[in-house]
MOPAC internal coordinates of N, CA, C and O (Angstrom, degrees):
PM7 1SCF
backbone

  N    0.0000 0     0.00 0     0.00 0    0    0    0
  C    1.4857 1     0.00 0     0.00 0    1    0    0
  C    1.5034 1   110.29 1     0.00 0    2    1    0
  O    1.2310 1   119.21 1   -56.42 1    3    2    1
  N    1.2866 1   119.12 1   123.58 1    3    2    1
  C    1.4591 1   124.95 1  -177.20 1    5    3    2
  C    1.5119 1   113.60 1  -108.50 1    6    5    3
  O    1.2310 1   120.01 1  -165.79 1    7    6    5
  N    1.2956 1   117.59 1    14.21 1    7    6    5
  C    1.4317 1   118.75 1  -178.87 1    9    7    6
  C    1.5912 1   108.94 1   -73.49 1   10    9    7
  O    1.2310 1   122.39 1   -36.95 1   11   10    9
  N    1.3475 1   113.03 1   143.05 1   11   10    9
  C    1.4927 1   117.43 1  -178.77 1   13   11   10
  C    1.5338 1   107.76 1   -77.21 1   14   13   11
  O    1.2310 1   122.83 1   -37.17 1   15   14   13
  N    1.3426 1   112.18 1   142.83 1   15   14   13
  C    1.4560 1   118.42 1   173.58 1   17   15   14
  C    1.4863 1   106.09 1   -89.90 1   18   17   15
  O    1.2310 1   119.44 1   -69.26 1   19   18   17
  N    1.3631 1   118.67 1   110.74 1   19   18   17
  C    1.3799 1   123.14 1  -171.70 1   21   19   18
  C    1.4963 1   113.94 1   -83.20 1   22   21   19
  O    1.2310 1   117.75 1   169.74 1   23   22   21
  N    1.2773 1   121.89 1   -10.26 1   23   22   21
  C    1.4370 1   126.23 1   176.89 1   25   23   22
  C    1.5419 1   107.16 1  -120.41 1   26   25   23
  O    1.2310 1   121.44 1   -49.11 1   27   26   25
  N    1.3553 1   114.86 1   130.89 1   27   26   25
  C    1.4498 1   121.73 1  -178.97 1   29   27   26
  C    1.5782 1   107.86 1   -85.99 1   30   29   27
  O    1.2310 1   120.96 1   -53.04 1   31   30   29
  N    1.3004 1   115.77 1   126.96 1   31   30   29
  C    1.4780 1   120.22 1   174.87 1   33   31   30
  C    1.5395 1   105.28 1   -77.09 1   34   33   31
  O    1.2310 1   121.58 1   -51.75 1   35   34   33
  N    1.3014 1   114.58 1   128.25 1   35   34   33
  C    1.4380 1   120.00 1   179.01 1   37   35   34
  C    1.5314 1   108.02 1  -142.73 1   38   37   35
  O    1.2310 1   121.33 1   -66.94 1   39   38   37
  N    1.3496 1   115.06 1   113.06 1   39   38   37
  C    1.4577 1   119.33 1  -174.97 1   41   39   38
  C    1.5385 1   106.23 1   -97.09 1   42   41   39
  O    1.2310 1   121.86 1   -68.01 1   43   42   41
  N    1.3101 1   114.05 1   111.99 1   43   42   41
  C    1.4916 1   120.63 1  -176.19 1   45   43   42
  C    1.5054 1   112.99 1   -63.64 1   46   45   43
  O    1.2310 1   120.64 1   141.68 1   47   46   45
  N    1.3298 1   116.39 1   -38.32 1   47   46   45
  C    1.5171 1   114.37 1  -179.08 1   49   47   46
  C    1.5120 1   111.19 1   -71.57 1   50   49   47
  O    1.2310 1   120.75 1   147.73 1   51   50   49
  N    1.3102 1   116.17 1   -32.27 1   51   50   49
  C    1.5071 1   120.28 1   174.11 1   53   51   50
  C    1.4583 1   111.55 1   -63.66 1   54   53   51
  O    1.2310 1   121.60 1   134.41 1   55   54   53
  N    1.3668 1   114.54 1   -45.59 1   55   54   53
  C    1.5199 1   121.57 1   179.85 1   57   55   54
  C    1.4906 1   113.33 1   -63.73 1   58   57   55
  O    1.2310 1   120.11 1   136.69 1   59   58   57
  N    1.3192 1   117.39 1   -43.31 1   59   58   57
  C    1.5041 1   120.67 1  -177.53 1   61   59   58
  C    1.5484 1   108.55 1   -72.84 1   62   61   59
  O    1.2310 1   117.59 1   160.05 1   63   62   61
  N    1.3411 1   122.19 1   -19.95 1   63   62   61
  C    1.3982 1   121.86 1   178.55 1   65   63   62
  C    1.4814 1   111.76 1   -95.67 1   66   65   63
  O    1.2310 1   118.89 1  -179.63 1   67   66   65
  N    1.3123 1   119.72 1     0.37 1   67   66   65
  C    1.4613 1   120.64 1  -172.50 1   69   67   66
  C    1.5859 1   108.12 1   -89.05 1   70   69   67
  O    1.2310 1   121.47 1   -19.85 1   71   70   69
  N    1.3037 1   114.79 1   160.15 1   71   70   69
  C    1.4679 1   118.80 1   179.39 1   73   71   70
  C    1.5121 1   108.95 1   -68.03 1   74   73   71
  O    1.2310 1   118.11 1   150.67 1   75   74   73
  N    1.3008 1   121.21 1   -29.33 1   75   74   73
  C    1.4654 1   125.16 1  -179.87 1   77   75   74
  C    1.5164 1   112.63 1   -63.96 1   78   77   75
  O    1.2310 1   120.93 1   155.18 1   79   78   77
  N    1.3227 1   115.82 1   -24.82 1   79   78   77
  C    1.4519 1   121.97 1   178.53 1   81   79   78
  C    1.5768 1   111.17 1   -68.19 1   82   81   79
  O    1.2310 1   122.11 1   156.69 1   83   82   81
  N    1.2843 1   113.57 1   -23.31 1   83   82   81
  C    1.5013 1   123.70 1   179.58 1   85   83   82
  C    1.5147 1   111.97 1   -78.75 1   86   85   83
  O    1.2310 1   118.55 1   165.88 1   87   86   85
  N    1.3622 1   120.38 1   -14.12 1   87   86   85
  C    1.4308 1   122.80 1   178.91 1   89   87   86
  C    1.5270 1   111.05 1   -61.46 1   90   89   87
  O    1.2310 1   121.25 1   -18.63 1   91   90   89
  N    1.3538 1   115.21 1   161.37 1   91   90   89
  C    1.4389 1   119.13 1   175.33 1   93   91   90
  C    1.5328 1   109.56 1   -67.08 1   94   93   91
  O    1.2310 1   118.12 1   -21.87 1   95   94   93
  N    1.2809 1   121.18 1   158.13 1   95   94   93
  C    1.4560 1   123.23 1  -172.26 1   97   95   94
  C    1.5631 1   112.63 1   -54.60 1   98   97   95
  O    1.2310 1   119.83 1   138.08 1   99   98   97
  N    1.3209 1   117.94 1   -41.92 1   99   98   97
  C    1.4288 1   120.49 1  -178.39 1  101   99   98
  C    1.4485 1   112.77 1   -61.69 1  102  101   99
  O    1.2310 1   120.11 1   133.15 1  103  102  101
  N    1.4291 1   117.40 1   -46.85 1  103  102  101
  C    1.4882 1   119.64 1   179.30 1  105  103  102
  C    1.5586 1   109.16 1   -69.92 1  106  105  103
  O    1.2310 1   120.04 1   143.06 1  107  106  105
  N    1.3475 1   117.53 1   -36.94 1  107  106  105
  C    1.4570 1   116.87 1   177.39 1  109  107  106
  C    1.5076 1   113.69 1   -64.48 1  110  109  107
  O    1.2310 1   120.32 1   145.13 1  111  110  109
  N    1.3291 1   116.99 1   -34.87 1  111  110  109
  C    1.4319 1   119.32 1   176.52 1  113  111  110
  C    1.5442 1   113.42 1   -66.87 1  114  113  111
  O    1.2310 1   121.34 1   138.93 1  115  114  113
  N    1.3273 1   115.04 1   -41.07 1  115  114  113
  C    1.4614 1   117.97 1   179.26 1  117  115  114
  C    1.5420 1   108.61 1   -67.00 1  118  117  115
  O    1.2310 1   120.13 1   137.52 1  119  118  117
  N    1.3218 1   117.36 1   -42.48 1  119  118  117
  C    1.4622 1   118.71 1   178.18 1  121  119  118
  C    1.5033 1   113.39 1   -59.78 1  122  121  119
  O    1.2310 1   119.45 1   137.77 1  123  122  121
  N    1.3122 1   118.65 1   -42.23 1  123  122  121
  C    1.4807 1   122.70 1   176.37 1  125  123  122
  C    1.5231 1   111.99 1   -62.54 1  126  125  123
  O    1.2310 1   121.61 1   134.03 1  127  126  125
  N    1.3181 1   114.53 1   -45.97 1  127  126  125
  C    1.4955 1   120.19 1  -177.94 1  129  127  126
  C    1.5902 1   107.40 1   -63.95 1  130  129  127
  O    1.2310 1   120.76 1   141.62 1  131  130  129
  N    1.2469 1   116.15 1   -38.38 1  131  130  129
  C    1.4745 1   117.95 1   177.07 1  133  131  130
  C    1.5214 1   112.10 1   -64.68 1  134  133  131
  O    1.2310 1   120.66 1   138.17 1  135  134  133
  N    1.3643 1   116.34 1   -41.83 1  135  134  133
  C    1.4705 1   118.80 1   178.25 1  137  135  134
  C    1.5154 1   109.83 1   -61.01 1  138  137  135
  O    1.2310 1   120.11 1   135.09 1  139  138  137
  N    1.3554 1   117.40 1   -44.91 1  139  138  137
  C    1.4244 1   119.20 1   179.88 1  141  139  138
  C    1.5685 1   112.72 1   -63.91 1  142  141  139
  O    1.2310 1   119.37 1   141.09 1  143  142  141
  N    1.3107 1   118.81 1   -38.91 1  143  142  141
  C    1.4201 1   122.07 1   178.55 1  145  143  142
  C    1.5699 1   111.14 1   -68.05 1  146  145  143
  O    1.2310 1   122.73 1   143.20 1  147  146  145
  N    1.3521 1   112.37 1   -36.80 1  147  146  145
  C    1.4534 1   115.75 1   175.71 1  149  147  146
  C    1.5094 1   114.38 1   -64.89 1  150  149  147
  O    1.2310 1   121.46 1   139.86 1  151  150  149
  N    1.3277 1   114.80 1   -40.14 1  151  150  149
  C    1.4610 1   122.90 1  -176.33 1  153  151  150
  C    1.5533 1   107.78 1   -60.85 1  154  153  151
  O    1.2310 1   122.03 1   137.99 1  155  154  153
  N    1.3653 1   113.72 1   -42.01 1  155  154  153
  C    1.4748 1   119.20 1   178.05 1  157  155  154
  C    1.4998 1   114.17 1   -66.32 1  158  157  155
  O    1.2310 1   120.62 1   165.35 1  159  158  157
  N    1.3395 1   116.42 1   -14.65 1  159  158  157
  C    1.4452 1   121.55 1  -176.86 1  161  159  158
  C    1.5342 1   109.94 1  -117.06 1  162  161  159
  O    1.2310 1   119.35 1  -148.98 1  163  162  161
  N    1.3129 1   118.85 1    31.02 1  163  162  161
  C    1.4043 1   123.35 1   174.97 1  165  163  162
  C    1.5724 1   112.71 1    73.14 1  166  165  163
  O    1.2310 1   122.67 1  -144.56 1  167  166  165
  N    1.3364 1   112.50 1    35.44 1  167  166  165
  C    1.4790 1   122.11 1   175.03 1  169  167  166
  C    1.5520 1   109.85 1    68.57 1  170  169  167
  O    1.2310 1   119.95 1  -139.63 1  171  170  169
  N    1.2907 1   117.70 1    40.37 1  171  170  169
  C    1.4188 1   118.28 1   175.02 1  173  171  170
  C    1.5632 1   108.70 1  -159.94 1  174  173  171
  O    1.2310 1   120.58 1   -20.52 1  175  174  173
  N    1.3026 1   116.50 1   159.48 1  175  174  173
  C    1.4482 1   126.37 1   179.35 1  177  175  174
  C    1.4553 1   110.55 1  -128.56 1  178  177  175
  O    1.2310 1   120.26 1   -36.40 1  179  178  177
  N    1.3407 1   117.11 1   143.60 1  179  178  177
  C    1.4079 1   116.12 1   171.57 1  181  179  178
  C    1.5734 1   112.95 1   -59.74 1  182  181  179
  O    1.2310 1   118.83 1   -42.00 1  183  182  181
  N    1.2469 1   119.84 1   138.00 1  183  182  181
  C    1.4450 1   125.42 1  -177.36 1  185  183  182
  C    1.5557 1   111.09 1   -77.01 1  186  185  183
  O    1.2310 1   121.91 1  -128.51 1  187  186  185
  N    1.3513 1   113.95 1    51.49 1  187  186  185
  C    1.4174 1   123.28 1  -177.56 1  189  187  186
  C    1.5327 1   105.93 1  -129.35 1  190  189  187
  O    1.2310 1   119.61 1   -75.78 1  191  190  189
  N    1.3188 1   118.35 1   104.22 1  191  190  189
  C    1.4304 1   120.23 1  -176.41 1  193  191  190
  C    1.5300 1   114.79 1   -56.76 1  194  193  191
  O    1.2310 1   121.11 1   142.99 1  195  194  193
  N    1.2264 1   115.49 1   -37.01 1  195  194  193
  C    1.5158 1   120.82 1  -176.58 1  197  195  194
  C    1.5275 1   105.17 1   -68.81 1  198  197  195
  O    1.2310 1   117.61 1   133.50 1  199  198  197
  N    1.2148 1   122.15 1   -46.50 1  199  198  197
  C    1.5655 1   123.90 1   177.89 1  201  199  198
  C    1.4482 1   109.28 1   -57.75 1  202  201  199
  O    1.2310 1   120.68 1   131.71 1  203  202  201
  N    1.3840 1   116.31 1   -48.29 1  203  202  201
  C    1.4277 1   119.44 1  -177.84 1  205  203  202
  C    1.5649 1   111.19 1   -62.72 1  206  205  203
  O    1.2310 1   122.09 1   135.94 1  207  206  205
  N    1.2665 1   113.60 1   -44.06 1  207  206  205
  C    1.5273 1   119.99 1  -179.39 1  209  207  206
  C    1.5257 1   107.55 1   -58.46 1  210  209  207
  O    1.2310 1   118.05 1   133.59 1  211  210  209
  N    1.2990 1   121.33 1   -46.41 1  211  210  209
  C    1.4537 1   122.34 1   178.83 1  213  211  210
  C    1.5074 1   112.05 1   -66.66 1  214  213  211
  O    1.2310 1   119.56 1   140.90 1  215  214  213
  N    1.3427 1   118.44 1   -39.10 1  215  214  213
  C    1.5012 1   121.85 1  -178.45 1  217  215  214
  C    1.5306 1   110.12 1   -63.90 1  218  217  215
  O    1.2310 1   120.16 1   142.28 1  219  218  217
  N    1.3141 1   117.31 1   -37.72 1  219  218  217
  C    1.5223 1   120.21 1  -178.26 1  221  219  218
  C    1.4883 1   111.94 1   -89.12 1  222  221  219
  O    1.2310 1   119.16 1   170.76 1  223  222  221
  N    1.3051 1   119.21 1    -9.24 1  223  222  221
  C    1.4744 1   121.16 1   175.81 1  225  223  222
  C    1.4722 1   115.15 1    80.29 1  226  225  223
  O    1.2310 1   121.33 1  -155.95 1  227  226  225
  N    1.3933 1   115.07 1    24.05 1  227  226  225
  C    1.4739 1   118.53 1  -179.62 1  229  227  226
  C    1.4991 1   110.27 1   -87.97 1  230  229  227
  O    1.2310 1   120.73 1   -31.21 1  231  230  229
  N    1.2756 1   116.22 1   148.79 1  231  230  229
  C    1.5471 1   122.07 1   172.02 1  233  231  230
  C    1.5384 1   106.33 1   -76.15 1  234  233  231
  O    1.2310 1   122.72 1   -13.45 1  235  234  233
  N    1.3042 1   112.38 1   166.55 1  235  234  233
  C    1.4640 1   115.52 1   177.11 1  237  235  234
  C    1.4624 1   110.73 1   -65.10 1  238  237  235
  O    1.2310 1   119.08 1   143.84 1  239  238  237
  N    1.2694 1   119.36 1   -36.16 1  239  238  237
  C    1.5384 1   124.14 1   178.99 1  241  239  238
  C    1.5308 1   109.38 1   -64.96 1  242  241  239
  O    1.2310 1   120.09 1   133.38 1  243  242  241
  N    1.3830 1   117.43 1   -46.62 1  243  242  241
  C    1.4678 1   118.78 1  -179.39 1  245  243  242
  C    1.5313 1   109.08 1   -62.97 1  246  245  243
  O    1.2310 1   119.77 1   138.29 1  247  246  245
  N    1.2867 1   118.05 1   -41.71 1  247  246  245
  C    1.5147 1   122.08 1  -179.04 1  249  247  246
  C    1.5927 1   108.32 1   -60.20 1  250  249  247
  O    1.2310 1   122.01 1   130.35 1  251  250  249
  N    1.3621 1   113.76 1   -49.65 1  251  250  249
  C    1.4491 1   118.76 1  -176.74 1  253  251  250
  C    1.5018 1   111.66 1   -61.76 1  254  253  251
  O    1.2310 1   120.16 1   143.31 1  255  254  253
  N    1.3448 1   117.29 1   -36.69 1  255  254  253
  C    1.4935 1   117.57 1  -179.25 1  257  255  254
  C    1.5355 1   111.25 1   -76.60 1  258  257  255
  O    1.2310 1   120.05 1   142.24 1  259  258  257
  N    1.3238 1   117.51 1   -37.76 1  259  258  257
  C    1.4875 1   119.58 1  -170.61 1  261  259  258
  C    1.5228 1   114.23 1   -92.23 1  262  261  259
  O    1.2310 1   118.27 1   145.04 1  263  262  261
  N    1.3022 1   120.91 1   -34.96 1  263  262  261
  C    1.4015 1   122.45 1  -175.26 1  265  263  262
  C    1.5491 1   112.58 1   -53.75 1  266  265  263
  O    1.2310 1   118.20 1   134.53 1  267  266  265
  N    1.3123 1   121.04 1   -45.47 1  267  266  265
  C    1.4771 1   119.35 1  -178.75 1  269  267  266
  C    1.5338 1   113.53 1   -58.64 1  270  269  267
  O    1.2310 1   120.07 1   156.78 1  271  270  269
  N    1.3484 1   117.47 1   -23.22 1  271  270  269
  C    1.5019 1   120.68 1   178.25 1  273  271  270
  C    1.5508 1   111.46 1   -83.20 1  274  273  271
  O    1.2310 1   120.90 1   156.17 1  275  274  273
  N    1.3213 1   115.88 1   -23.83 1  275  274  273
  C    1.4940 1   116.00 1  -173.50 1  277  275  274
  C    1.5053 1   113.41 1  -112.59 1  278  277  275
  O    1.2310 1   119.95 1   175.81 1  279  278  277
  N    1.3692 1   117.70 1    -4.19 1  279  278  277
  C    1.4398 1   117.82 1  -174.74 1  281  279  278
  C    1.5603 1   110.86 1   -64.45 1  282  281  279
  O    1.2310 1   118.66 1   155.09 1  283  282  281
  N    1.3008 1   120.16 1   -24.91 1  283  282  281
  C    1.4653 1   121.62 1   178.42 1  285  283  282
  C    1.4502 1   112.97 1   -69.45 1  286  285  283
  O    1.2310 1   118.08 1   164.69 1  287  286  285
  N    1.3365 1   121.26 1   -15.31 1  287  286  285
  C    1.4683 1   124.09 1  -179.85 1  289  287  286
  C    1.5396 1   109.83 1   -87.86 1  290  289  287
  O    1.2310 1   119.36 1   176.57 1  291  290  289
  N    1.3005 1   118.82 1    -3.43 1  291  290  289
  C    1.4899 1   122.70 1  -177.52 1  293  291  290
  C    1.5097 1   109.63 1  -121.95 1  294  293  291
  O    1.2310 1   120.62 1   -36.63 1  295  294  293
  N    1.2918 1   116.41 1   143.37 1  295  294  293
  C    1.4626 1   125.66 1  -179.81 1  297  295  294
  C    1.5111 1   110.29 1  -121.51 1  298  297  295
  O    1.2310 1   120.42 1   -45.35 1  299  298  297
  N    1.3659 1   116.80 1   134.65 1  299  298  297
  C    1.4111 1   122.60 1   179.61 1  301  299  298
  C    1.5561 1   107.21 1   -82.92 1  302  301  299
  O    1.2310 1   118.79 1   -46.34 1  303  302  301
  N    1.3253 1   119.90 1   133.66 1  303  302  301
  C    1.3915 1   123.29 1   176.69 1  305  303  302
  C    1.5301 1   109.57 1   -95.03 1  306  305  303
  O    1.2310 1   119.97 1   -15.38 1  307  306  305
  N    1.2898 1   117.67 1   164.62 1  307  306  305
  C    1.4867 1   122.50 1  -179.76 1  309  307  306
  C    1.5420 1   112.50 1   -69.76 1  310  309  307
  O    1.2310 1   122.17 1   160.77 1  311  310  309
  N    1.3910 1   113.44 1   -19.23 1  311  310  309
  C    1.4309 1   115.42 1   179.20 1  313  311  310
  C    1.5491 1   116.22 1  -100.60 1  314  313  311
  O    1.2310 1   122.50 1  -157.45 1  315  314  313
  N    1.2998 1   112.81 1    22.55 1  315  314  313
  C    1.5159 1   118.83 1   171.27 1  317  315  314
  C    1.5341 1   116.52 1    86.74 1  318  317  315
  O    1.2310 1   119.32 1  -150.50 1  319  318  317
  N    1.2649 1   118.91 1    29.50 1  319  318  317
  C    1.4362 1   122.87 1   178.83 1  321  319  318
  C    1.5618 1   113.39 1  -124.97 1  322  321  319
  O    1.2310 1   121.05 1   -20.68 1  323  322  321
  N    1.3262 1   115.60 1   159.32 1  323  322  321
  C    1.4136 1   122.54 1   169.11 1  325  323  322
  C    1.5076 1   107.59 1  -105.58 1  326  325  323
  O    1.2310 1   120.71 1   -46.64 1  327  326  325
  N    1.3359 1   116.25 1   133.36 1  327  326  325
  C    1.4713 1   120.23 1   176.67 1  329  327  326
  C    1.4976 1   110.60 1  -132.50 1  330  329  327
  O    1.2310 1   121.23 1   -24.46 1  331  330  329
  N    1.2910 1   115.26 1   155.54 1  331  330  329
  C    1.4741 1   120.75 1   171.57 1  333  331  330
  C    1.4946 1   107.33 1  -111.92 1  334  333  331
  O    1.2310 1   119.90 1   -60.02 1  335  334  333
  N    1.3508 1   117.80 1   119.98 1  335  334  333
  C    1.4526 1   121.97 1  -170.98 1  337  335  334
  C    1.5086 1   112.49 1   -59.90 1  338  337  335
  O    1.2310 1   119.32 1   141.80 1  339  338  337
  N    1.2758 1   118.91 1   -38.20 1  339  338  337
  C    1.4719 1   119.21 1   178.44 1  341  339  338
  C    1.5033 1   109.45 1   -63.55 1  342  341  339
  O    1.2310 1   120.55 1   134.30 1  343  342  341
  N    1.3094 1   116.55 1   -45.70 1  343  342  341
  C    1.4257 1   118.68 1  -179.84 1  345  343  342
  C    1.5566 1   112.61 1   -62.33 1  346  345  343
  O    1.2310 1   121.04 1   144.30 1  347  346  345
  N    1.2875 1   115.63 1   -35.70 1  347  346  345
  C    1.5416 1   118.17 1   176.99 1  349  347  346
  C    1.4786 1   108.62 1   -59.48 1  350  349  347
  O    1.2310 1   119.61 1   137.02 1  351  350  349
  N    1.3997 1   118.35 1   -42.98 1  351  350  349
  C    1.4791 1   117.37 1   176.95 1  353  351  350
  C    1.4793 1   114.47 1   -60.72 1  354  353  351
  O    1.2310 1   120.57 1   134.66 1  355  354  353
  N    1.3122 1   116.52 1   -45.34 1  355  354  353
  C    1.4474 1   122.48 1  -174.69 1  357  355  354
  C    1.5766 1   109.65 1   -67.84 1  358  357  355
  O    1.2310 1   121.23 1   139.07 1  359  358  357
  N    1.3363 1   115.26 1   -40.93 1  359  358  357
  C    1.4567 1   121.98 1   177.34 1  361  359  358
  C    1.5288 1   110.77 1   -61.70 1  362  361  359
  O    1.2310 1   120.18 1   132.92 1  363  362  361
  N    1.3309 1   117.25 1   -47.08 1  363  362  361
  C    1.4556 1   120.58 1   176.76 1  365  363  362
  C    1.5152 1   113.17 1   -55.92 1  366  365  363
  O    1.2310 1   121.45 1   134.40 1  367  366  365
  N    1.3021 1   114.84 1   -45.60 1  367  366  365
  C    1.4633 1   120.57 1   179.52 1  369  367  366
  C    1.6030 1   111.04 1   -64.27 1  370  369  367
  O    1.2310 1   120.74 1   141.02 1  371  370  369
  N    1.2737 1   116.20 1   -38.98 1  371  370  369
  C    1.4349 1   123.67 1   179.00 1  373  371  370
  C    1.5602 1   108.61 1   -64.39 1  374  373  371
  O    1.2310 1   120.77 1   135.39 1  375  374  373
  N    1.2966 1   116.14 1   -44.61 1  375  374  373
  C    1.4668 1   118.22 1   175.99 1  377  375  374
  C    1.4719 1   115.09 1   -62.49 1  378  377  375
  O    1.2310 1   121.42 1   136.23 1  379  378  377
  N    1.3094 1   114.88 1   -43.77 1  379  378  377
  C    1.4737 1   120.98 1   176.72 1  381  379  378
  C    1.5386 1   111.11 1   -57.37 1  382  381  379
  O    1.2310 1   120.86 1   131.09 1  383  382  381
  N    1.3712 1   115.95 1   -48.91 1  383  382  381
  C    1.4439 1   119.90 1  -179.44 1  385  383  382
  C    1.5007 1   110.93 1   -62.68 1  386  385  383
  O    1.2310 1   120.90 1   136.89 1  387  386  385
  N    1.3545 1   115.89 1   -43.11 1  387  386  385
  C    1.4611 1   118.38 1  -179.52 1  389  387  386
  C    1.5370 1   110.44 1   -63.53 1  390  389  387
  O    1.2310 1   119.29 1   137.51 1  391  390  389
  N    1.2966 1   118.95 1   -42.49 1  391  390  389
  C    1.4182 1   123.69 1   177.48 1  393  391  390
  C    1.5369 1   111.12 1   -58.06 1  394  393  391
  O    1.2310 1   121.46 1   132.92 1  395  394  393
  N    1.3252 1   114.81 1   -47.08 1  395  394  393
  C    1.5071 1   119.30 1  -178.92 1  397  395  394
  C    1.5269 1   110.13 1   -66.19 1  398  397  395
  O    1.2310 1   119.31 1   138.95 1  399  398  397
  N    1.3409 1   118.91 1   -41.05 1  399  398  397
  C    1.4537 1   120.30 1   175.40 1  401  399  398
  C    1.4637 1   112.77 1   -58.64 1  402  401  399
  O    1.2310 1   119.41 1   135.91 1  403  402  401
  N    1.4044 1   118.73 1   -44.09 1  403  402  401
  C    1.3813 1   123.74 1  -178.87 1  405  403  402
  C    1.5802 1   110.07 1   -62.08 1  406  405  403
  O    1.2310 1   120.71 1   133.67 1  407  406  405
  N    1.3259 1   116.24 1   -46.33 1  407  406  405
  C    1.4146 1   123.35 1   179.23 1  409  407  406
  C    1.5590 1   111.33 1   -55.81 1  410  409  407
  O    1.2310 1   122.79 1   131.31 1  411  410  409
  N    1.3680 1   112.26 1   -48.69 1  411  410  409
  C    1.4540 1   119.57 1  -179.50 1  413  411  410
  C    1.5366 1   109.84 1   -62.55 1  414  413  411
  O    1.2310 1   120.35 1   137.07 1  415  414  413
  N    1.3176 1   116.93 1   -42.93 1  415  414  413
  C    1.4919 1   118.93 1  -179.41 1  417  415  414
  C    1.5108 1   110.88 1   -65.46 1  418  417  415
  O    1.2310 1   119.62 1   141.01 1  419  418  417
  N    1.2926 1   118.33 1   -38.99 1  419  418  417
  C    1.5054 1   121.81 1   179.32 1  421  419  418
  C    1.5349 1   110.06 1   -67.27 1  422  421  419
  O    1.2310 1   122.18 1   140.16 1  423  422  421
  N    1.3168 1   113.43 1   -39.84 1  423  422  421
  C    1.4934 1   115.20 1   179.20 1  425  423  422
  C    1.5195 1   111.33 1   -67.09 1  426  425  423
  O    1.2310 1   120.24 1   140.02 1  427  426  425
  N    1.3320 1   117.14 1   -39.98 1  427  426  425
  C    1.4630 1   118.12 1   175.29 1  429  427  426
  C    1.4947 1   113.80 1   -62.83 1  430  429  427
  O    1.2310 1   120.33 1   137.50 1  431  430  429
  N    1.3651 1   116.98 1   -42.50 1  431  430  429
  C    1.4227 1   121.14 1  -179.75 1  433  431  430
  C    1.5208 1   111.88 1   -65.07 1  434  433  431
  O    1.2310 1   120.87 1   141.65 1  435  434  433
  N    1.3314 1   115.94 1   -38.35 1  435  434  433
  C    1.4983 1   120.01 1   177.52 1  437  435  434
  C    1.5481 1   109.21 1   -63.64 1  438  437  435
  O    1.2310 1   120.80 1   136.61 1  439  438  437
  N    1.2964 1   116.08 1   -43.39 1  439  438  437
  C    1.4612 1   120.80 1  -179.19 1  441  439  438
  C    1.5442 1   110.97 1   -65.89 1  442  441  439
  O    1.2310 1   120.89 1   140.63 1  443  442  441
  N    1.2709 1   115.91 1   -39.37 1  443  442  441
  C    1.4544 1   119.99 1  -178.87 1  445  443  442
  C    1.5308 1   110.97 1   -67.85 1  446  445  443
  O    1.2310 1   120.96 1   138.77 1  447  446  445
  N    1.3255 1   115.78 1   -41.23 1  447  446  445
  C    1.4595 1   121.24 1  -171.29 1  449  447  446
  C    1.5528 1   111.09 1   -99.17 1  450  449  447
  O    1.2310 1   119.53 1  -178.73 1  451  450  449
  N    1.3819 1   118.50 1     1.27 1  451  450  449
  C    1.3884 1   119.64 1   179.56 1  453  451  450
  C    1.4585 1   116.19 1    69.43 1  454  453  451
  O    1.2310 1   119.86 1  -151.52 1  455  454  453
  N    1.3053 1   117.88 1    28.48 1  455  454  453
  C    1.5204 1   124.03 1   176.69 1  457  455  454
  C    1.4895 1   110.03 1   -92.97 1  458  457  455
  O    1.2310 1   122.10 1   -47.39 1  459  458  457
  N    1.3692 1   113.58 1   132.61 1  459  458  457
  C    1.4295 1   114.19 1  -176.39 1  461  459  458
  C    1.5839 1   114.40 1   -85.94 1  462  461  459
  O    1.2310 1   120.52 1   179.94 1  463  462  461
  N    1.3181 1   116.61 1    -0.06 1  463  462  461
  C    1.4268 1   118.82 1   175.07 1  465  463  462
  C    1.5160 1   115.76 1    83.86 1  466  465  463
  O    1.2310 1   120.13 1  -175.47 1  467  466  465
  N    1.3109 1   117.36 1     4.53 1  467  466  465
  C    1.4764 1   119.03 1  -178.76 1  469  467  466
  C    1.4829 1   112.35 1  -108.35 1  470  469  467
  O    1.2310 1   118.93 1  -167.43 1  471  470  469
  N    1.2645 1   119.64 1    12.57 1  471  470  469
  C    1.4380 1   117.19 1  -177.77 1  473  471  470
  C    1.4337 1   109.75 1  -176.94 1  474  473  471
  O    1.2310 1   120.10 1   180.00 1  475  474  473

C-alpha cells in the first residue's frame, strides 16, 4: 500500500519519557521537525544535510548547533536515507492499521451495496 499517511502518530507519553526530550530546546525542535518531515516522506529523509536543513526551516547556525546532539537518533541506510528506528516501527504500525481500516470499510460498503468486489 503506497497511500500517504496524512496524520503523524505522536505518542506524548513516549516522547516525554525519551532521552531526546532531555535535549535543549533548539536540538529538540530540530529533532521533532525532522521526524515530521520524515513522516511525510514515508519515515525517511534524504541523507543530505542541506536538503534536510531547508526542509525543516533551520538556519545554518541552528543546524550546526543542534545536529551534533541529535545525530545519534538517526541511522543512515544503504540506499541513501536517514531513518529513525522508533519512527519506522510506529510508521509500519500506522500503515498496517490504515490498510486494515480501508479493507474493513470496503468490505462494509460492498455488503451494504451488494457489490461482489470483483469489478
